[in-house]
C-alpha positions in Angstrom: -122.9 -104.6 102.2 -121.0 -101.3 102.7 -117.7 -103.1 101.8 -119.3 -104.6 98.7 -120.6 -101.2 97.6 -117.3 -99.5 98.3 -115.4 -102.2 96.3 -117.8 -101.7 93.3 -117.5 -97.9 93.5 -113.7 -98.1 93.7 -113.6 -100.4 90.7 -115.8 -97.9 88.7 -113.5 -95.0 89.7 -110.4 -97.0 88.7 -111.9 -97.7 85.3 -112.8 -94.0 84.8 -109.3 -92.9 85.9 -107.7 -95.5 83.6 -109.8 -94.3 80.7 -108.9 -90.6 81.4 -105.2 -91.5 81.7 -105.3 -93.3 78.3 -107.1 -90.4 76.7 -104.6 -87.9 78.1 -101.7 -90.1 76.8 -103.3 -90.3 73.4 -103.7 -86.5 73.3 -100.1 -85.8 74.4 -98.6 -88.6 72.2 
C-alpha cells in the first residue's frame, strides 16, 4: 500500500518536474 502510494506520488512529481523543465526550456529558448 505504502509502496504503491509512493510510486504514484513519485510519478506525479516526475510529471510536474518534466513540465516545469519544458516550460523553462521554452522560456530560455
